[in-house]
C-alpha positions in Angstrom: -182.3 148.8 104.1 -181.8 145.0 105.4 -180.2 146.1 108.9 -183.1 148.5 109.4 -185.6 146.2 108.5 -184.1 143.6 110.6 -183.9 145.1 113.7 -187.7 146.5 113.2 -188.5 142.4 113.1 -186.7 142.0 116.2 -188.7 144.7 118.3 -191.9 143.3 116.5 -190.9 139.7 117.6 -190.0 140.3 121.3 -192.4 142.2 124.0 -191.6 140.1 127.2 -193.8 141.4 130.2 -192.3 143.8 132.4 -192.7 143.3 135.0 -192.6 139.0 134.6 -196.0 138.0 136.3 -194.1 135.7 138.6 -190.8 134.4 140.3 -189.1 131.6 141.0 -187.5 130.0 144.1 -186.3 126.9 146.0 -188.0 125.1 148.7 -187.4 125.8 152.3 -188.2 122.3 152.6 -185.2 120.7 150.7 -183.4 123.8 149.0 -183.8 122.1 146.1 -187.1 121.6 144.6 -187.7 125.1 142.1 -191.1 126.6 143.5 -192.9 129.3 141.1 -194.8 132.7 143.1 -198.4 132.7 141.8 -198.3 128.8 140.4 -202.2 127.5 141.3 -201.3 124.8 143.8 -201.3 121.4 141.7 -199.2 118.4 143.0 -199.5 117.1 139.5 -196.9 120.1 138.0 -193.0 120.5 138.2 -191.2 123.4 137.3 -187.8 123.4 136.1 -185.0 125.6 135.7 -183.1 124.5 132.7 -179.8 125.1 130.6 -179.2 126.0 127.1 -176.7 126.1 124.5 -176.2 129.8 124.7 -176.1 129.9 128.5 -178.8 131.1 129.7 -181.1 129.1 132.2 -184.6 129.1 131.3 -188.2 128.3 133.3 -190.2 125.5 132.3 -193.0 123.7 134.0 -194.6 120.6 133.5 -198.4 119.8 133.4 -198.6 116.1 134.1 -201.7 114.5 133.3 -202.5 110.8 135.1 -203.3 109.2 132.1 -201.7 111.3 129.4 -201.2 109.8 126.6 -199.0 112.4 124.2 -197.4 115.7 125.6 -197.7 119.0 123.9 -194.9 121.2 123.9 -196.2 124.6 123.9 -194.3 127.8 122.4 -196.7 130.5 123.9 -197.0 134.0 121.7 -195.8 137.5 122.4 -195.9 139.5 125.4 -196.8 136.9 127.7 -194.9 134.6 130.1 -195.9 131.3 132.4 -197.6 133.1 134.8 -200.7 134.1 132.3 -200.6 131.0 130.6 -201.4 128.3 133.4 -205.3 128.6 133.2 -205.0 127.7 129.7 -202.7 125.4 130.4 -205.1 123.6 133.0 -208.3 124.1 130.7 -205.9 122.0 127.9 -204.7 118.9 130.2 -208.2 118.5 131.4 -210.0 118.6 128.0 -207.2 116.8 125.8 -206.1 114.4 128.5 -202.3 115.6 127.8 -199.3 116.5 129.7 -197.9 119.9 128.7 -194.5 121.4 129.0 -194.1 125.0 128.4 -191.6 127.3 128.8 -190.6 130.8 128.9 -188.0 132.2 126.1 -185.0 133.5 127.1 -185.4 137.3 128.8 -189.3 136.5 129.5 -190.5 135.6 132.8 -187.9 134.6 134.8 -185.8 133.1 132.1 -182.4 134.7 132.2 -180.4 136.3 128.9 -182.3 138.5 126.3 -184.7 137.3 123.6 -183.7 136.7 120.0 -184.4 134.4 117.5 -181.1 132.0 117.9 -182.4 131.9 121.5 -185.7 130.6 120.9 -184.4 127.7 118.7 -181.5 127.3 121.5 -184.9 127.4 124.4 -186.8 125.0 122.8 -184.0 122.3 121.8 -183.0 122.3 125.3 -187.0 122.2 126.7 -186.9 119.2 124.0 -183.9 117.4 125.3 -185.2 118.1 129.1 -188.6 116.1 128.2 -186.8 113.1 127.2 -184.3 113.0 130.5 -186.0 114.2 133.3 -189.4 112.3 131.7 -188.4 109.4 129.2 -191.0 110.8 126.3 -190.2 110.0 123.5 -190.4 111.9 120.0 -193.5 110.0 118.7 -195.3 111.1 121.8 -194.6 114.7 120.7 -197.4 117.4 119.7 -195.5 120.8 118.9 -197.6 124.3 119.6 -196.3 126.7 118.2 -198.6 130.2 118.9 -197.5 133.7 117.2 -194.1 134.2 117.6 -193.9 130.6 119.0 -194.0 129.0 115.8 -191.0 130.2 115.0 -189.1 128.1 117.4 -191.9 125.4 116.8 -191.2 124.9 113.2 -187.6 125.0 113.7 -187.7 122.1 116.0 -190.4 120.5 113.6 -188.1 120.5 110.3 -185.5 118.6 112.1 -187.2 115.9 113.8 -189.4 113.3 111.3 -191.1 111.1 114.0 -192.8 113.7 116.0 -196.6 112.9 116.7 -198.1 116.3 115.0 -197.8 120.4 114.9 -200.4 122.9 115.6 -199.7 125.9 114.5 -202.0 128.7 116.5 -202.1 132.5 114.8 -198.5 131.5 113.0 -196.3 133.9 111.1 -194.9 132.9 107.7 -191.6 135.0 108.7 -191.3 138.3 110.7 -191.2 140.6 107.7 -193.7 139.3 106.1 -196.6 140.6 109.2 -194.6 143.9 109.2 -194.5 144.6 105.1 -196.5 142.7 101.9 -193.9 141.2 100.6 -193.7 137.5 98.7 -189.7 136.8 98.8 -188.0 135.8 101.7 -184.6 138.2 102.5 -181.8 137.4 104.0 -182.1 139.4 107.0 -185.7 137.9 107.8 -186.5 136.3 111.0 -188.4 133.5 112.1 -188.7 131.7 108.2 -191.5 129.7 108.9 -192.7 129.8 105.2 -189.5 128.0 104.1 -189.2 126.0 106.8 -192.7 124.2 106.9 -192.0 122.5 103.7 -189.7 120.1 105.7 -192.4 118.9 108.6 -192.8 115.6 108.1 -196.1 115.3 110.9 -199.2 115.6 110.5 -200.2 119.6 110.9 -203.1 121.2 112.1 -203.6 125.5 111.6 -205.4 127.5 113.9 -206.3 130.8 112.4 -208.8 133.9 113.6 -210.3 135.7 110.6 -210.4 138.9 111.6 -206.5 138.9 113.2 -205.4 142.1 113.1 -201.7 141.5 113.8 -200.7 138.4 111.9 -203.1 138.4 108.7 -205.4 135.2 108.1 -203.0 135.1 104.6 -200.6 133.6 107.1 -202.4 130.5 108.3 -203.6 129.7 105.4 -200.6 130.3 103.4 -198.6 127.9 105.9 -201.6 125.2 105.4 -201.0 125.3 102.1 -197.2 124.8 102.4 -197.4 121.4 105.0 -197.1 118.2 103.5 -199.5 116.3 105.9 -202.5 118.4 106.3 -205.0 118.1 109.0 -208.8 119.8 108.6 -207.4 123.5 109.5 -209.9 125.6 111.7 -210.6 129.4 110.8 -212.4 130.8 113.5 -215.0 133.6 112.3 -214.8 136.7 113.8 -211.7 135.4 116.0 -208.7 138.0 116.4 -205.1 137.1 117.7 -205.1 136.9 121.2 -208.7 135.4 122.0 -209.1 132.2 120.4 -209.3 130.1 122.9 -212.6 131.7 123.9 -214.2 130.1 121.0 -216.1 126.8 122.2 -214.9 125.5 118.4 -210.9 125.7 119.7 -211.3 123.5 122.0 -213.8 121.2 120.1 -211.2 120.9 117.2 -208.1 120.3 119.5 -209.8 117.5 121.0 -210.9 116.1 117.5 -207.4 116.6 116.6 -205.7 115.0 119.5 -208.3 112.0 119.2 -207.3 111.4 115.6 -203.7 111.4 116.1 -203.8 108.6 118.8 -205.2 106.3 115.9 -202.4 107.9 113.3 -200.0 105.0 113.1 -196.9 105.6 111.5 -196.7 102.5 109.2 -200.0 103.0 107.8 -202.5 105.4 108.1 -206.0 105.9 107.9 -206.3 109.3 106.4 -210.1 109.2 106.2 -210.7 108.7 109.9 -207.5 111.1 111.2 -209.1 114.1 109.1 -205.8 114.2 107.1 -206.0 115.4 103.2 -204.8 112.7 101.2 -200.8 113.2 100.6 -199.1 113.8 97.2 -197.2 110.3 97.4 -200.6 109.1 98.2 -203.0 110.2 95.1 -201.8 110.3 91.7 -204.1 113.7 91.2 -202.3 115.1 94.2 -205.7 116.1 96.5 -204.2 117.4 99.1 -203.5 120.9 97.2 -207.1 121.5 97.8 -206.7 124.9 98.6 -209.2 126.9 101.1 -210.4 130.2 99.0 -209.1 133.2 100.7 
């Protein structure tokens, strides 16, 4: 039963577009600069080939904003690659005034290797290290953003780095098995055990989920929000599905409010009323942060 369920979960989790929507190549001018076919011409976009601990070489794009205060490290959802994500990155960069680093998992797009849970962890670790070495970006200036399956590597990294600025969970999953079956416990063979890892995330967490999501039920988002130690006002998009939340006007409006709030956030002293954060357990004798939404 365990092997069968684990196999089913893995197949559910990884559906890279076939064929990929783009390719990478070296520039004719110097033979070194990496370019990406199909990428919108933009002098503020850099394409990287990054080696991971598993020996794979993955593609990453860095979308620079001239006045960007923070950098979003974006882990995209299933059945997508970087070629399909650029319009969203352009919109987020402009409205939020942030840099955006995103990447394709091993086996996605033009990244080498095969997709697996462990490889996604190696992938995001390598990209995060690139942010530090290539751009000198500090941990406290990074916002992790995980969409759907991307919530797995996002929470893996967030649970290990306590001084990240924030985390955004977009149509996130509690775990792989919990998407497929209505179970309340974590099995050893489960994948992306977000339900356990979110308890170890110490930075503010914003959860965004559609009320009509027929792929990952709304209950996943609500439970993750309940378990978050540092809660930001969640966004439950009425009528939203699994792949269309960006089309709702409240999506970008709420994200902009969130990023602005994170600029006010001091790690030494937080004015929670100004930032939209619920009082934490340590700040309140009455555990006021446990004001869970109705299901």
